[in-house]
Residue, then its C-alpha position, 0 to 999 in steps of 0.5 A: x310374294x313374301x306372304x306366299x313364301x312365308x306360307x310355304x315355309x310354315x306348311x313345310x315346317x308342319x309337314x316336317x314336324x308330322x314326319x318326325x312325330x311319325x318316325x319317333x312313334x314308329x321307333x318307340x313302337x318297335x323298340x324292345x323296351x316298349x314291347x311286352x311279350x305276352x306269355x300265354x299265346x292261344x292259337x286258332x279261333x276258339x273261346x277259352x280262358x287260360x291261366x298259367x300259374x307257378x310257385x317256387x318251393x313252399x311259396x304261393x302261386x303266382x299268375x304269369x302273364x308276360x315273358x319277363x315275369x317268367x324269366x324273373x321268376x326263374x332267376x336267382x334259383x338254387x340247386x334243389x329249388x322246385x317249381x310247380x306249374x298249373x295251366x288251367x283251361x276253360x272251354x268257353x266255345x260253343x263246341x268241344x275243343x282239343x287242346x295241345x300245350x307247348x313251351x315255346x323257345x326255351x333257351x339258356x344265356x351263359x357266357x361260360x361255354x357248355x354250362x347250359x341251364x337246360x341241362x340242370x333244369x329237369x321235369x320231375x319224374x318226366x310226368x305231366x298230369x291232366x286232371x290228375x291223370x299222369x302222362x310220361x313225356x318222351x325222351x330224345x335219348x336214353x343215353x346218360x350225359x355227363x359234364x364236369x363230373x355231373x351226370x344229368x337227369x334223362x328228363x333234363x329240359x335239353x333232352x325234351x326239347x325239339x329242333x325248334x327249342x320247344x317242349x310238347x307238354x300235352x297233346x290232344x286233350x279233349x275239353x267239352x263245352x264249359x268244362x275245365x282241365x288242369x294241367x300240372x307238372x313240376x320242374x326242378x333245378x337239379x340238386x346235384x348241381x355244384x358248379x358256380x359257372x351256372x350262376x351266370x346263366x339265365x333260363x328263358x321260356x318265351x311263351x306257353x302256346x295253347x293250340x286249339x282244334x275242333 
């Protein structure tokens, strides 16, 4: 009887240990600290190689692969800083594809109310080039906006984002089989920004979405 009771106790201990291990794994798998959010996100089933690179002022280009890397690159910026972006897409599919590129979920974190980094970061000249061909992005509004003595650029990020906090960079770019396209644009920290309240703010871009269609 004692032997049988001991066997049941051992079995229950092992089962408890397995449940604890599974619970611990699930907690770690779901915790923010263990997740790495990929920055470049392809949408739809087409074979393509996508490289996203950025450089600050006269620095060297850096390849960005995670959301954390993008946030870190934009941090500690000063008014007048210029960021050059290049998205390189190579079509590795067996047919031509049509690509559209979006910045997804652009937000600003700042404890100081009204000091939104999306107002002081702007798309230079409002222009995105595809293989050196210029495209002007459409504004939400052409009405000038002034806050704390600063009149923001019409091409500020907040005037380009949609209701989902996304920016459409380019749409319907045709990429033939085995061909490469280069999508280039510049974002600047408005040089007219002088309020120290912006120093507490962080500009975040969650991802670059590359949507492919036939």
